[in-house]
VOPAKE-620330 format. One record per residue (C-alpha): residue in three letters; x, y, z. Coordinates in pm, 1 decimal. Layout:
// VOPAKE-620330
 residu       xx       yy       zz
    Ala        X        Y        Z
...
// end
This chain:
// VOPAKE-620330
 residu       xx       yy       zz
    Met  11812.3   7670.4  12242.7
    Lys  11671.6   7359.4  12085.2
    Arg  11798.9   7046.0  12251.8
    Arg  11960.0   6801.9  12012.7
    Arg  11861.3   6438.1  12019.9
    Thr  12119.0   6182.3  12122.3
    Ile  12266.7   5948.3  11864.2
    Ser  12086.9   5657.1  12035.0
    Ser  11748.0   5825.9  11999.5
    Gln  11820.2   5926.7  11639.3
    Leu  11923.6   5571.3  11550.0
    Thr  11614.6   5435.1  11723.1
    Ile  11386.2   5677.8  11537.6
    Trp  11543.1   5601.4  11200.8
    Tyr  11546.1   5226.8  11262.4
    Ser  11184.7   5232.7  11382.9
    Ser  11074.5   5443.7  11086.1
    Val  11240.4   5211.1  10834.2
    Leu  11099.8   4907.4  11015.1
    Phe  10751.5   5061.7  11027.2
    Val  10751.2   5137.7  10654.5
    Ser  10887.8   4788.9  10582.8
    Leu  10618.7   4624.1  10795.2
    Ile  10344.6   4829.1  10627.4
    Leu  10472.8   4736.7  10281.8
    Phe  10503.7   4375.0  10390.9
    Gly  10149.4   4375.3  10532.7
    Val   9997.9   4536.8  10221.9
    Thr  10186.8   4299.5   9992.2
    Met  10080.9   3997.1  10192.2
    Trp   9719.6   4119.0  10204.1
    Phe   9697.1   4149.7   9826.0
    Thr   9884.4   3822.3   9781.4
    Leu   9641.3   3644.8  10013.7
    Asp   9341.2   3804.4   9842.1
    His   9470.5   3701.3   9501.1
    Thr   9541.5   3348.2   9626.0
    Leu   9194.4   3310.9   9777.0
    Val   9022.2   3441.9   9462.5
    Ala   9238.2   3213.3   9247.4
    Gly   9138.6   2919.9   9469.0
    Arg   8771.1   3007.8   9439.3
    Thr   8812.4   3042.2   9062.7
    Arg   8968.5   2696.3   9034.7
    Thr   8678.4   2556.0   9239.5
    Leu   8424.5   2705.4   8998.5
    Glu   8621.6   2581.1   8698.4
    Arg   8630.1   2225.0   8838.8
    Arg   8254.8   2242.7   8902.2
    Ala   8203.5   2358.4   8545.4
    Asp   8418.0   2070.8   8419.0
    Arg   8220.6   1816.8   8624.6
    Leu   7892.8   1966.0   8503.2
    Gly   8010.8   1939.6   8144.3
    Asp   8100.7   1574.3   8203.3
    Leu   7758.3   1516.0   8357.2
    Leu   7576.4   1671.2   8062.0
    Arg   7776.8   1468.9   7812.2
    Ser   7729.6   1142.3   7996.8
    Thr   7348.8   1188.0   8016.2
    Glu   7285.9   1288.9   7656.4
    Ser   7112.4    955.9   7578.0
    Glu   6887.9    966.6   7884.9
    Pro   6535.4   1110.7   7895.4
    Asp   6501.4   1484.8   7958.6
    Val   6333.3   1429.1   8296.2
    Ala   6619.7   1211.3   8417.4
    Arg   6874.1   1457.8   8288.8
    Ala   6691.2   1746.8   8459.5
    Asn   6676.9   1561.1   8789.5
    Lys   7047.0   1478.2   8777.5
    Phe   7127.2   1842.5   8699.4
    Leu   6918.2   1967.4   8991.0
    Ala   7080.9   1714.1   9221.6
    Phe   7426.5   1827.0   9105.5
    Ala   7331.8   2191.9   9150.3
    Asp   7200.2   2136.5   9503.7
    Ala   7512.5   1939.1   9596.6
    Thr   7758.3   2202.8   9470.5
    Gly   7752.7   2576.9   9530.7
    Gly   7413.4   2598.1   9700.5
    Gly   7222.9   2560.3   9375.4
    Leu   7363.9   2874.3   9210.1
    Ile   7389.9   2719.5   8861.7
    Gln   7221.9   2801.5   8532.7
    Ile   7230.1   2626.3   8192.4
    Leu   7125.8   2853.9   7907.6
    His   7091.5   2846.0   7534.4
    Glu   7297.0   3090.1   7334.1
    Asp   6994.8   3319.7   7310.1
    Gly   6977.0   3339.0   7690.6
    Thr   6677.2   3111.9   7747.2
    Leu   6696.6   2831.2   8003.4
    Ala   6814.1   2501.7   7867.0
    Arg   6745.8   2323.5   8196.4
    Pro   6521.1   2420.3   8488.7
    Ser   6729.4   2611.6   8749.7
    Pro   6717.5   2552.3   9123.3
    Ser   6509.2   2797.3   9320.5
    Ala   6819.5   2970.7   9459.5
    Ala   6941.3   3045.8   9109.4
    Glu   6608.2   3200.4   9006.1
    Ser   6632.7   3482.6   9264.8
    Phe   7004.8   3535.2   9216.9
    Pro   7097.4   3860.4   9031.1
    Trp   7296.0   3709.8   8749.3
    Pro   7503.8   3961.1   8555.7
    Arg   7410.1   4067.2   8203.3
    Leu   7467.0   3781.0   7963.5
    Glu   7753.6   3800.6   7718.9
    Thr   7833.9   3516.3   7484.7
    Pro   8204.4   3520.0   7404.3
    Gln   8366.3   3178.1   7373.3
    Gly   8556.0   3064.8   7683.2
    Asp   8531.1   3156.9   8050.9
    Arg   8438.8   3492.4   8202.6
    Leu   8469.4   3585.4   8571.7
    Gln   8268.9   3861.5   8742.3
    Glu   8214.6   3977.0   9102.6
    Ile   7869.7   4086.9   9219.3
    Thr   7697.6   4158.2   9550.8
    Phe   7384.0   3978.3   9665.1
    Ser   7224.1   4039.5  10004.7
    Asp   7531.3   4245.3  10103.0
    Leu   7753.7   3946.2  10035.3
    Pro   8015.6   3918.7   9758.4
    Tyr   7993.2   3642.8   9496.9
    Leu   8218.8   3527.0   9216.2
    Val   8033.4   3431.4   8894.0
    Leu   8183.1   3207.6   8624.0
    Thr   8029.9   3216.5   8278.4
    Arg   8147.1   2940.7   8040.8
    Ser   8035.9   2963.7   7680.6
    Ser   8061.0   2669.5   7447.0
    Pro   7886.0   2598.8   7113.7
    Gly   7510.9   2576.4   7171.4
    Ile   7520.3   2612.4   7552.3
    Ile   7616.7   2856.9   7828.7
    Val   7689.4   2751.6   8183.9
    Arg   7680.9   3003.1   8468.6
    Met   7762.2   2925.8   8830.5
    Ala   7838.3   3139.0   9136.8
    Ala   8025.6   3087.4   9462.1
    Pro   8025.6   3311.3   9773.5
    Leu   8340.3   3506.9   9860.3
    Glu   8243.2   3578.8  10221.3
    Gly   8482.6   3311.2  10341.9
    Asn   8763.7   3493.0  10163.9
    Arg   8661.5   3820.9  10324.7
    Thr   8652.6   3660.6  10668.5
    Ile   9005.5   3532.3  10623.8
    Leu   9122.5   3876.7  10500.9
    Arg   8957.4   4050.3  10796.7
    Ala   9127.4   3813.1  11040.4
    Phe   9457.1   3869.5  10860.9
    Ser   9408.9   4250.3  10875.3
    Gln   9327.9   4237.3  11246.3
    Gly   9637.1   4031.1  11304.2
    Leu   9847.5   4289.7  11122.5
    Thr   9682.2   4569.8  11323.1
    Trp   9820.9   4447.6  11654.5
    Thr  10125.1   4256.2  11527.4
    Ile  10287.7   4553.7  11350.3
    Pro  10275.0   4789.0  11656.9
    Ala  10391.5   4507.7  11884.9
    Leu  10684.3   4422.6  11657.0
    Leu  10763.4   4790.3  11616.1
    Leu  10764.1   4848.2  11993.2
    Val  10978.4   4542.5  12067.5
    Ser  11219.6   4625.1  11784.7
    Ala  11247.3   4993.1  11885.6
    Leu  11314.0   4899.3  12247.8
    Gly  11568.0   4637.5  12145.8
    Gly  11730.9   4878.2  11899.6
    Tyr  11755.1   5151.5  12165.1
    Ile  11909.7   4914.4  12418.8
    Leu  12159.3   4783.6  12163.7
    Ser  12250.5   5134.9  12046.4
    Arg  12299.6   5249.8  12406.4
    Arg  12525.4   4954.2  12474.9
    Ala  12715.6   5011.4  12151.7
    Leu  12756.1   5385.3  12223.4
    Lys  12832.9   5352.1  12594.6
    Pro  13207.5   5386.9  12522.9
    Val  13127.2   5721.0  12354.9
    Asp  12983.4   5853.7  12682.5
    Gln  13290.6   5732.2  12867.7
    Ile  13520.3   5894.6  12612.0
    Thr  13318.6   6218.8  12629.2
    Ala  13332.0   6230.7  13009.7
    Ala  13705.9   6165.4  13008.9
    Ala  13769.6   6426.5  12738.9
    Arg  13562.4   6684.0  12929.9
    Ser  13772.6   6631.0  13243.1
    Ile  14104.4   6687.1  13063.4
    Thr  14235.7   7044.0  13082.4
    Val  14572.7   7213.1  13046.8
    Ser  14648.2   7122.5  13408.2
    Asn  14605.5   6745.4  13354.0
    Leu  14710.3   6682.4  12995.3
    Ala  14890.0   6368.1  13109.8
    Glu  14556.0   6188.0  13141.1
    Arg  14431.9   5981.8  12848.2
    Leu  14098.4   5868.7  12711.4
    Pro  13985.5   5511.1  12774.7
    Val  14046.4   5288.5  12472.9
    Pro  13775.8   5022.9  12419.6
    Gln  13931.5   4703.1  12285.2
    Thr  13663.2   4658.2  12020.3
    Ala  13875.3   4683.6  11703.7
    Asp  13624.9   4929.5  11556.9
    Glu  13589.7   5300.6  11485.9
    Leu  13560.9   5388.3  11856.7
    Gln  13894.5   5228.5  11935.6
    Arg  14062.0   5410.5  11645.7
    Leu  13899.9   5739.0  11755.6
    Ser  14026.1   5700.7  12114.1
    Glu  14375.7   5610.4  11998.0
    Met  14383.2   5908.2  11762.6
    His  14270.6   6147.6  12038.9
    Asn  14527.4   6004.4  12281.3
    Ala  14799.2   6060.4  12022.7
    Met  14676.9   6418.7  11980.0
    Leu  14677.5   6469.7  12360.4
    Ala  15034.3   6339.8  12373.5
    Arg  15139.9   6597.0  12112.8
    Leu  14955.8   6872.9  12299.1
    Glu  15115.2   6768.2  12628.8
    Thr  15460.3   6785.7  12472.4
    Ala  15392.3   7129.4  12322.0
    Val  15243.4   7269.3  12645.1
    Asn  15530.0   7132.8  12855.3
    Glu  15780.0   7293.3  12620.0
    Leu  15590.4   7622.2  12644.3
    Lys  15583.7   7598.5  13024.9
    Arg  15955.5   7528.2  13038.6
    Phe  16024.3   7819.1  12803.8
    Thr  15814.7   8056.7  13014.8
    Ser  15976.8   7941.9  13336.6
    Asp  16330.0   7950.4  13196.0
    Ala  16280.6   8285.1  13021.4
    Ser  16130.5   8443.1  13332.7
    His  16409.6   8309.0  13548.4
    Glu  16685.7   8416.7  13309.7
    Leu  16543.2   8767.9  13272.2
    Arg  16541.3   8832.3  13645.9
    Ser  16918.1   8870.4  13670.7
    Pro  16966.5   9131.0  13393.0
    Leu  16663.6   9326.8  13514.3
    Ser  16797.8   9327.9  13867.7
    Phe  17137.2   9442.9  13739.1
    Ile  16983.9   9723.8  13530.3
    Arg  16773.6   9841.6  13822.9
    Thr  17065.9   9835.3  14063.1
    Val  17284.2  10034.6  13824.2
    Ala  17005.1  10287.2  13769.0
    Glu  16946.3  10327.8  14143.0
    Val  17315.2  10386.3  14206.8
    Ala  17331.7  10637.3  13921.7
    Ala  17018.4  10815.0  14045.7
    Arg  17176.5  10867.6  14390.2
    Asn  17472.2  11046.8  14231.9
    Pro  17424.1  11422.5  14296.7
    Lys  17617.4  11525.4  13984.8
    Pro  17386.0  11409.6  13698.5
    Asp  17164.6  11674.2  13543.4
    Pro  16786.9  11665.7  13607.6
    Ala  16709.3  11504.5  13270.1
    Ser  16946.2  11215.6  13338.7
    Arg  16804.6  11175.7  13687.5
    Arg  16449.9  11152.4  13545.0
    Ala  16570.2  10893.9  13292.8
    Phe  16722.8  10684.0  13570.3
    Glu  16402.8  10709.3  13773.0
    Glu  16197.3  10595.0  13474.8
    Ile  16435.7  10301.4  13423.9
    Ile  16392.8  10204.6  13789.3
    Glu  16014.6  10228.1  13760.3
    Glu  15997.3  10022.1  13442.8
    Cys  16233.3   9762.1  13586.3
    Gly  16002.6   9734.0  13885.3
    Lys  15705.3   9671.1  13656.0
    Ala  15900.1   9414.9  13453.5
    Gly  16015.9   9247.4  13772.9
    Arg  15659.9   9214.4  13902.9
    Leu  15550.1   9074.2  13567.5
    Leu  15829.3   8817.6  13574.6
    Glu  15736.0   8718.4  13929.7
    Asp  15375.5   8665.3  13821.8
    Met  15484.3   8462.3  13519.5
    Leu  15712.2   8250.0  13738.9
    Thr  15427.1   8192.6  13982.6
    Leu  15196.8   8070.4  13706.2
    Ala  15476.3   7863.1  13551.3
    Arg  15529.1   7688.8  13885.8
    Ala  15153.7   7638.5  13915.3
    Asp  15140.0   7478.9  13569.9
    Ala  15435.7   7257.6  13646.9
    Gly  15284.2   7155.3  13979.6
    Ser  15599.5   7260.6  14163.1
    Ala  15442.5   7536.6  14376.0
    Gln  15499.4   7481.6  14748.1
    Phe  15238.4   7566.0  15012.3
    Ala  15291.3   7581.3  15387.4
    Phe  14944.3   7493.6  15517.3
    Glu  14855.7   7592.4  15869.8
    Pro  14552.8   7717.3  16064.8
    Val  14483.4   8070.4  15939.7
    Asp  14240.0   8318.4  16094.2
    Leu  14093.0   8485.3  15786.0
    Thr  13943.2   8769.2  15987.9
    Gln  14286.3   8870.5  16117.7
    Leu  14454.0   8816.6  15779.5
    Val  14201.0   9017.1  15576.6
    Ser  14202.0   9296.4  15834.1
    Ala  14580.7   9321.8  15812.2
    Val  14574.9   9334.6  15432.1
    Cys  14302.5   9603.9  15442.9
    Asp  14516.9   9813.3  15678.4
    Lys  14800.6   9796.5  15428.6
    Ala  14575.8   9870.5  15129.4
    Arg  14399.4  10157.8  15303.9
    Val  14702.4  10381.5  15245.5
    Val  14695.6  10310.4  14869.8
    Ala  14318.2  10360.9  14861.2
    Ala  14339.8  10694.5  15042.6
    Ala  14598.4  10814.8  14789.4
    Arg  14331.9  10765.1  14519.3
    Asp  14062.4  10928.9  14733.2
    His  13884.0  10597.9  14805.4
    Thr  13720.1  10487.1  15126.8
    Leu  13814.2  10133.7  15229.4
    Thr  13610.9   9967.5  15504.8
    Phe  13637.4   9627.8  15668.2
    Ser  13373.3   9437.4  15863.9
    Ser  13340.7   9092.1  16014.9
    His  13016.4   8902.0  16072.4
    Ser  13137.9   8572.6  16210.2
    Ala  12915.2   8340.2  16407.1
    Arg  13218.2   8117.7  16468.7
    Pro  13597.8   8148.6  16431.6
    Ala  13693.5   8214.0  16068.7
    Thr  13986.5   7972.9  16081.7
    Val  14072.4   7752.1  15785.3
    Trp  14366.7   7530.6  15690.6
    Ala  14552.5   7740.1  15433.5
    Asp  14881.9   7890.0  15318.2
    Tyr  14905.9   8231.9  15486.6
    Ala  15122.8   8401.7  15223.2
    Ser  14909.5   8277.8  14931.8
    Ile  14581.0   8389.2  15087.1
    Arg  14733.4   8728.6  15169.6
    Arg  14837.1   8762.1  14807.1
    Leu  14489.1   8657.9  14690.9
    Ile  14321.2   8927.0  14903.5
    Trp  14576.8   9186.5  14794.6
    Ile  14511.7   9111.5  14426.3
    Leu  14137.1   9164.2  14472.9
    Leu  14189.5   9487.2  14670.0
    Asp  14444.8   9615.3  14418.2
    Asn  14197.8   9552.5  14132.9
    Ala  13918.4   9726.7  14322.4
    Ile  14140.2  10029.8  14389.4
    Lys  14262.8  10051.3  14028.2
    Tyr  13925.0  10016.2  13858.1
    Thr  13722.8  10241.8  14087.3
    Pro  13698.3  10607.6  13979.4
    Ser  13772.2  10865.2  14249.3
    Pro  13612.8  10908.6  14492.4
    Gly  13502.8  10550.8  14544.6
    Ile  13395.4  10310.6  14814.4
    Ile  13549.9   9966.1  14868.9
    Gln  13389.0   9735.6  15122.9
    Val  13553.1   9417.5  15250.5
    Ser  13377.5   9167.5  15476.9
    Val  13444.6   8828.7  15633.8
    Asn  13147.1   8609.8  15721.1
    Ala  13202.1   8271.1  15888.9
    Lys  12908.3   8031.1  15873.1
    Asp  12860.9   7661.4  15931.8
    Glu  12938.4   7575.6  15569.2
    Gly  13255.3   7787.7  15549.0
    Val  13404.2   8135.4  15539.0
    Leu  13288.7   8391.4  15282.5
    Ile  13516.2   8683.8  15191.2
    Thr  13357.4   8964.1  14988.8
    Val  13538.8   9250.1  14815.4
    Glu  13287.8   9500.3  14674.9
    Asp  13359.4   9825.2  14495.7
    Thr  13182.2  10107.6  14314.0
    Gly  13408.4  10078.9  14010.6
    Ile  13351.1  10058.6  13637.4
    Gly  13230.5   9697.1  13649.4
    Val  13278.1   9428.6  13387.4
    Ser  13069.0   9379.1  13075.3
    Ser  12879.9   9054.1  13026.3
    Ser  13097.9   8971.6  12722.9
    Asp  13420.3   9013.2  12923.8
    Leu  13302.7   8838.9  13241.6
    Pro  13375.5   8478.7  13126.2
    His  13735.8   8574.8  13042.2
    Ile  13848.4   8789.5  13336.8
    Phe  14040.3   8500.2  13495.5
    Gly  14228.5   8430.6  13173.3
    Arg  14597.1   8510.1  13147.3
    Phe  14695.9   8845.2  12995.0
    Tyr  14328.3   8923.7  12935.9
    Arg  14242.0   9290.9  12935.0
    Ala  13881.7   9398.8  12903.5
    Asp  13743.0   9701.1  12719.7
    Pro  13972.0   9987.2  12606.7
    Ser  13871.8  10196.4  12908.2
    Arg  14086.9   9966.3  13121.0
    Ser  14397.5  10024.5  12912.7
    Asn  14483.8  10329.0  13125.4
    Val  14525.1  10103.0  13428.8
    Glu  14865.2   9948.7  13484.6
    Gly  14890.8   9571.8  13483.4
    Ala  14954.0   9275.6  13257.6
    Gly  14631.2   9088.1  13323.3
    Leu  14782.5   8809.7  13535.4
    Gly  14652.6   8906.8  13880.0
    Leu  14311.8   8742.4  13860.8
    Ser  14466.5   8431.4  13703.2
    Ile  14692.0   8397.1  14006.0
    Ala  14399.5   8465.7  14241.0
    Lys  14192.5   8193.0  14075.2
    Trp  14481.8   7947.0  14097.3
    Ile  14528.3   8017.5  14469.7
    Ala  14155.3   7975.7  14533.2
    Asp  14146.4   7645.3  14343.1
    Ala  14447.9   7519.3  14537.2
    His  14249.8   7581.5  14858.8
    His  13928.6   7427.9  14719.7
    Ala  13765.9   7771.2  14742.3
    Gln  13489.5   7888.6  14510.5
    Val  13519.1   8228.6  14339.5
    Gln  13207.4   8412.8  14223.1
    Val  13172.3   8753.7  14060.4
    Glu  12869.2   8979.8  14058.8
    Thr  12917.4   9287.1  13843.5
    Lys  12733.6   9559.1  13658.4
    Glu  12889.5   9809.4  13421.3
    Lys  12941.3  10160.0  13566.5
    Val  12798.1  10041.0  13899.1
    Gly  13062.9   9813.4  14048.3
    Ser  13175.4   9458.6  14113.5
    Ala  13166.6   9215.9  14404.3
    Phe  13415.8   8927.8  14426.1
    Gln  13321.9   8650.9  14668.8
    Ile  13557.8   8374.4  14780.6
    Ser  13405.6   8089.2  14976.9
    Phe  13651.9   7880.6  15182.1
    Pro  13510.2   7551.3  15313.2
    Phe  13601.2   7408.6  15651.4
    Met  13803.3   7112.6  15529.7
    Ala  14009.8   6834.8  15678.5
    Val  14385.6   6881.8  15696.3
    Gly  14451.5   6574.3  15482.9
    Leu  14237.9   6697.1  15194.3
    Ile  14405.9   7037.8  15177.2
    Thr  14762.7   6915.7  15204.5
    Ala  14698.4   6673.2  14917.7
    Val  14669.8   6961.3  14672.9
// end
């Protein structure tokens, strides 16, 4: 089964993904903005140089050509590394160019009026070329863009380590914040998981945060209060109904027994009375079981804890059950493998009932002839009681429900008498003694019930 991510991890992943995309978009936008700004700055520099050159040419119009040429060369050497040309409209040189401009790969000449910008590469370095056309003259000048590229590379390198660092710090901070924000959810979940039918009076913790978590806890507590009221009413009804039905059932059975002892009734009437007595006995046992569970639910069951030798107790119950087992052609054996006394602090009558329930189930659900083996094994960690049979077993689909009330397994068990309350009572008795119940079963092979009683202090047991 695929494990689901926690809400904290999902929030962290989503937050980190959105932040990562945002940082990438921010970095790309800033990169292009910086590139555009740098190119615009270089363009303005070339335009100012072209303006100053135009002023120089106009101010030296009255001077001799040699003087004008020298001033032009001096201007060219002082600005842009000498990458300046002055041409006639037909493309011929109007002024001698510096040596750097002669080897420079100027782009193909076009003579539209105004300014024209072009990017070229020279010696593996980028250059920006400005061509300014005016009536009778064309000025071309170039400026290197390597400085721009250096700045962009430094900016890109900064983004390369800044984005992961920011992403890591933000993801860690987001995870910590989400864990802190969702910590009440874990507390609510743990509390809700611990609440069962037996402790419906407990409530979920309510964080005083005035947010959705507080409203959720309050809503669940209100729901638990309604459930507690409904369950308590159901428990009272079961207890009261079971108690009230005992008297009429006892009366009916008594009357039937008296009538059955009368020698005058005909055989048919006698059989009817006997059936009434039998059915009243079944109903009486069912009511006793329901009363037992009702007392367990209400927490009013009384236990008389004392030191109990489980070896002696289980042996006595086996002796009693051996008669019932023999009537069904079963072999019931008992063995003890105790390295130390199998004495625990327990309620004698309850443990005897627990063992009897397991033996009664083994006898009922084992086809004749069958074998039922009971053993007591006392070890350092506690006492293990095992009831193993060669019965019909329990299917894997029924196994999780066999301790449920009124649960009956597959239809093949419908021929066996019982209401499905025995194992519920057995589980309740085991839980009251802090004992662990385990079942190993295989269909058409048999089942093995194991009850492990720990050696526990008197105070812990009597607190149940």
